[in-house]
C-alpha positions as CSV (number, residue, x, y, z in Angstrom):
1,X,-52.6,48.9,51.9
2,X,-52.4,50.6,48.7
3,X,-48.8,49.9,48.6
4,X,-49.7,46.4,49.1
5,X,-52.3,46.2,46.4
6,X,-49.8,47.8,43.9
7,X,-47.1,45.1,44.7
8,X,-49.3,42.4,44.4
9,X,-50.5,43.8,40.8
10,X,-46.8,44.0,39.8
11,X,-46.4,40.6,41.2
12,X,-49.2,38.9,39.2
13,X,-48.0,40.7,35.9
14,X,-44.5,39.4,36.2
15,X,-46.1,35.7,37.0
16,X,-48.4,36.4,33.8
17,X,-45.4,37.5,31.5
18,X,-43.0,34.5,33.1
19,X,-45.8,32.2,32.1
20,X,-46.3,33.3,28.6
21,X,-42.5,33.0,27.9
22,X,-42.4,29.6,29.1
23,X,-45.5,28.8,26.9
24,X,-44.0,30.6,23.9
25,X,-40.7,28.6,24.5
26,X,-42.5,25.3,24.5
27,X,-44.4,25.9,21.5
28,X,-41.6,27.4,19.4
29,X,-39.2,24.2,19.8
30,X,-37.1,23.4,16.2
31,X,-35.4,20.2,15.4
32,X,-31.9,20.8,14.4
33,X,-30.9,18.4,11.7
34,X,-26.8,17.6,11.7
35,X,-25.1,18.0,8.6
36,X,-24.6,14.9,6.3
37,X,-21.4,12.9,6.6
38,X,-18.9,14.0,4.0
39,X,-19.0,11.7,1.1
40,X,-15.9,9.4,0.7
41,X,-13.7,9.7,-2.3
42,X,-11.9,7.4,-4.3
43,X,-8.2,7.1,-4.6
44,X,-6.4,5.2,-7.2
45,X,-3.0,3.0,-6.7
46,X,-1.0,1.2,-9.4
47,X,2.2,-0.8,-8.1
48,X,5.2,-1.3,-10.3
49,X,7.6,-4.3,-9.4
50,X,11.1,-2.6,-10.7
51,X,13.7,-4.1,-8.2
52,X,15.8,-6.5,-10.6
53,X,16.5,-8.8,-7.7
54,X,13.4,-8.9,-5.8
55,X,11.3,-12.3,-5.9
56,X,7.9,-12.2,-7.1
57,X,5.8,-10.1,-4.3
58,X,2.7,-9.8,-2.5
59,X,1.0,-6.2,-1.9
60,X,-1.1,-6.1,1.4
61,X,-3.2,-3.0,2.7
62,X,-4.2,-3.2,6.2
63,X,-3.0,-7.0,6.3
64,X,-5.2,-8.0,3.5
65,X,-3.7,-9.0,-0.2
66,X,-4.7,-6.2,-3.0
67,X,-2.2,-7.8,-5.2
68,X,-0.4,-11.2,-5.4
69,X,2.4,-13.3,-7.3
70,X,3.7,-9.8,-8.9
71,X,6.9,-10.5,-10.8
72,X,9.6,-8.1,-11.6
73,X,9.0,-5.7,-14.8
74,X,5.2,-5.9,-14.1
75,X,2.6,-3.0,-13.2
76,X,-0.9,-3.6,-12.0
77,X,-4.0,-2.5,-12.9
78,X,-5.2,0.8,-11.1
79,X,-6.8,-0.1,-8.1
80,X,-9.8,1.8,-6.8
81,X,-9.8,2.3,-2.9
82,X,-11.5,4.6,-0.4
83,X,-9.3,7.4,0.4
84,X,-7.6,7.2,3.8
85,X,-4.8,6.0,5.7
86,X,-3.8,2.4,5.0
87,X,-1.2,-0.1,6.4
88,X,0.8,-1.1,3.2
89,X,3.2,-4.3,3.3
90,X,5.1,-5.7,0.5
91,X,6.0,-9.6,1.0
92,X,8.6,-11.1,-1.2
93,X,7.4,-14.9,-1.9
94,X,10.2,-17.1,-0.9
95,X,11.6,-20.3,-3.2
96,X,9.8,-22.5,-0.5
97,X,6.6,-20.5,-0.7
98,X,6.7,-18.5,2.6
99,X,6.9,-14.7,2.6
100,X,9.2,-12.3,4.0
101,X,8.3,-8.6,4.7
102,X,10.5,-6.5,2.3
103,X,8.7,-3.2,2.6
104,X,7.1,-2.0,5.5
105,X,4.5,-2.3,6.9
106,X,4.2,1.6,6.8
107,X,1.2,3.8,7.3
108,X,0.6,5.8,3.8
109,X,-2.1,8.4,3.3
110,X,-4.0,8.3,0.1
111,X,-6.2,11.3,-1.1
112,X,-9.3,11.2,-3.1
113,X,-9.1,11.8,-6.6
114,X,-5.6,11.3,-6.6
115,X,-3.6,8.7,-8.4
116,X,-0.6,7.2,-6.8
117,X,2.2,5.1,-8.7
118,X,4.0,2.8,-6.2
119,X,7.4,1.8,-7.4
120,X,9.8,-1.0,-5.5
121,X,13.2,0.5,-6.1
122,X,16.7,-0.9,-5.1
123,X,17.9,-4.1,-4.5
124,X,17.2,-6.7,-1.9
125,X,21.2,-8.0,-1.6
126,X,22.4,-4.7,-0.3
127,X,19.1,-4.0,1.6
128,X,18.3,-0.5,-0.4
129,X,14.8,-1.8,-1.3
130,X,12.3,1.2,-0.7
131,X,9.0,2.3,-2.0
132,X,8.9,5.5,-4.4
133,X,5.9,7.0,-4.6
134,X,4.5,9.5,-7.4
135,X,1.1,11.3,-6.7
136,X,-1.1,13.1,-9.5
137,X,-4.5,14.6,-9.5
138,X,-7.0,12.5,-11.6
139,X,-7.8,14.5,-14.6
140,X,-8.8,13.9,-18.3
141,X,-5.9,13.9,-21.0
142,X,-6.9,16.8,-23.7
143,X,-8.2,15.5,-27.2
144,X,-5.6,14.5,-29.6
145,X,-3.1,14.3,-26.7
146,X,-1.1,11.7,-24.9
147,X,0.0,12.1,-21.3
148,X,3.6,10.8,-20.6
149,X,5.5,10.5,-17.1
150,X,9.2,9.1,-17.2
151,X,10.7,7.7,-14.1
152,X,14.5,6.6,-13.6
153,X,14.0,3.4,-11.8
154,X,17.3,1.5,-12.8
155,X,19.3,0.8,-9.9
156,X,22.9,1.5,-10.1
157,X,22.4,3.2,-13.5
158,X,24.1,6.9,-13.8
159,X,21.9,9.9,-14.6
160,X,20.5,9.9,-18.0
161,X,19.5,12.4,-21.0
162,X,16.0,11.3,-22.2
163,X,15.2,12.1,-25.9
164,X,11.5,11.9,-27.0
165,X,11.6,12.3,-31.0
166,X,10.1,11.3,-34.2
167,X,11.0,7.7,-35.0
168,X,13.3,9.0,-38.0
169,X,14.7,12.0,-36.3
170,X,18.8,12.1,-35.9
171,X,19.6,12.2,-32.5
172,X,22.5,14.9,-33.5
173,X,19.4,17.2,-34.3
174,X,17.7,16.6,-31.0
175,X,17.9,17.8,-27.5
176,X,17.1,15.9,-24.6
177,X,13.4,16.0,-23.2
178,X,14.5,15.8,-19.8
179,X,17.4,14.5,-17.8
180,X,17.1,12.4,-14.9
181,X,19.0,11.1,-11.9
182,X,17.9,7.5,-10.4
183,X,14.4,7.9,-8.6
184,X,13.7,11.1,-10.4
185,X,10.9,11.7,-12.8
186,X,9.5,13.9,-15.3
187,X,6.7,15.2,-13.9
188,X,3.5,14.6,-16.4
189,X,4.0,16.0,-19.9
190,X,0.9,16.2,-22.5
191,X,2.5,15.7,-26.4
192,X,0.5,15.1,-29.7
193,X,-0.8,11.7,-30.1
194,X,1.3,9.7,-32.6
195,X,4.4,7.7,-33.2
196,X,7.8,8.6,-31.2
197,X,10.9,7.0,-30.3
198,X,12.4,7.0,-26.8
199,X,16.3,7.1,-26.4
200,X,18.5,7.1,-23.7
201,X,22.3,8.3,-23.1
202,X,24.2,9.0,-20.0
203,X,23.7,12.7,-19.1
204,X,25.8,15.1,-21.5
205,X,26.8,12.1,-24.1
206,X,25.2,10.9,-27.1
207,X,26.0,7.3,-26.8
208,X,22.9,5.4,-27.1
209,X,22.2,3.0,-24.1
210,X,18.5,2.1,-25.1
211,X,16.5,2.6,-28.1
212,X,13.0,1.8,-28.1
213,X,12.5,2.0,-31.8
214,X,9.0,3.4,-32.8
215,X,6.7,3.7,-29.9
216,X,3.0,4.6,-30.7
217,X,1.3,6.9,-28.0
218,X,-2.5,6.7,-28.2
219,X,-5.2,9.5,-28.4
220,X,-6.0,9.7,-24.7
221,X,-3.3,7.5,-23.5
222,X,-1.9,8.2,-20.0
223,X,1.3,6.6,-19.7
224,X,3.7,5.7,-17.0
225,X,7.3,5.0,-18.7
226,X,10.0,3.7,-16.0
227,X,13.6,3.3,-17.0
228,X,14.3,-0.3,-15.1
229,X,17.4,-2.7,-15.5
230,X,17.7,-5.2,-18.2
231,X,18.1,-8.8,-16.9
232,X,16.8,-10.4,-20.1
233,X,18.3,-10.2,-23.5
234,X,20.0,-7.6,-25.4
235,X,22.9,-5.6,-24.7
236,X,21.5,-2.8,-23.1
237,X,21.6,-2.2,-19.4
238,X,17.8,-0.7,-19.2
239,X,15.0,-1.4,-20.8
240,X,11.5,0.2,-20.5
241,X,8.5,-0.6,-18.4
242,X,5.4,0.8,-20.0
243,X,2.1,1.2,-18.1
244,X,-1.1,3.0,-19.4
245,X,-4.2,4.0,-18.2
246,X,-6.4,5.3,-21.1
247,X,-9.2,7.7,-20.9
248,X,-11.7,5.7,-23.4
249,X,-12.3,1.9,-23.1
250,X,-10.2,-0.2,-24.9
251,X,-10.4,-4.1,-25.4
252,X,-8.2,-6.2,-23.2
253,X,-5.4,-7.7,-25.8
254,X,-1.8,-7.9,-25.7
255,X,0.1,-6.5,-28.3
256,X,1.6,-5.2,-30.5
257,X,4.9,-6.3,-28.8
258,X,8.3,-5.4,-29.6
259,X,10.6,-8.4,-28.6
260,X,14.1,-8.4,-29.4
261,X,15.6,-12.0,-30.6
262,X,19.2,-13.2,-31.3
263,X,19.9,-15.0,-34.4
264,X,19.4,-19.0,-34.0
265,X,17.9,-18.3,-30.6
266,X,15.6,-20.6,-29.5
267,X,12.8,-18.8,-27.4
268,X,9.4,-19.5,-25.7
269,X,6.7,-16.9,-25.6
270,X,4.0,-16.9,-23.0
271,X,1.0,-14.9,-23.1
272,X,-0.5,-14.5,-19.5
273,X,-3.9,-13.1,-18.3
274,X,-4.6,-11.6,-15.1
275,X,-5.7,-14.7,-13.2
276,X,-7.7,-12.8,-11.0
277,X,-4.4,-10.8,-9.4
278,X,-5.0,-7.6,-10.7
279,X,-2.2,-7.8,-13.1
280,X,-2.8,-7.0,-17.0
281,X,-2.2,-9.1,-19.7
282,X,1.4,-9.6,-20.7
283,X,4.0,-11.2,-22.7
284,X,6.8,-13.2,-21.2
285,X,9.5,-13.9,-22.9
286,X,11.8,-17.0,-21.2
287,X,15.3,-17.5,-21.2
288,X,16.7,-18.7,-24.4
289,X,18.1,-22.0,-24.9
290,X,21.6,-22.7,-26.6
291,X,21.3,-21.2,-30.0
292,X,20.6,-24.1,-32.6
293,X,23.3,-25.4,-34.7
294,X,23.3,-24.5,-38.1
């Protein structure tokens, strides 16, 4: 009987303790808040049409046009997109207005706080057309400096020495800033803002195949300079396609623009705006007509 009583007391204690534990559990419930979704960052993309024999193009991201009717030797404004993977297609616009895919579709990943420079290189005729994609982290240009990145985008052109000098400097006393083979680039380089002169020669030679004349590089300017095939005027086999993204705000304007005009030539100069297609203002020099008779 005594043993039964002890067992009963022990059992009762366990029941009481168990009940207290259950009661405490009910009263101590907490709400777990899930962590916030990571903020989607912006990525920045600019497209450069540097294929001399390709027609005007449309650029599609996930099937939707982000740029339309981009001509040769033109660069788009910098497009701001959400970071992520996009299916990119470049369509050539045929003479009858229809389109044909000339690059892609290809899935490309664009990271946040990064700027991408997308070049169309090569030729349609020999099916060498392909994209060249350069990426750089988004960063400010130092005060009093200009940032420049040079790209060899001239299809069929040999390796070149690139000279970046003061306008009046003699080439014989200068050294190449960089030597570039086709599809190579210099990386980003910062130089003091001011007037410069860009000259190109075949690697190891001193014969100038391109001379920019005086080229002002602005304080805070961020330049992509592409050597491309010259299909307009002049004897040089290459020309420069210069795009800029300044750290400050600038008025949308054209020029000053340096044009090479032959004596007695007749030219038509057309100023265009972006027309909502994402292209910056530009000057187009149409093919010259037959020289006027004296």
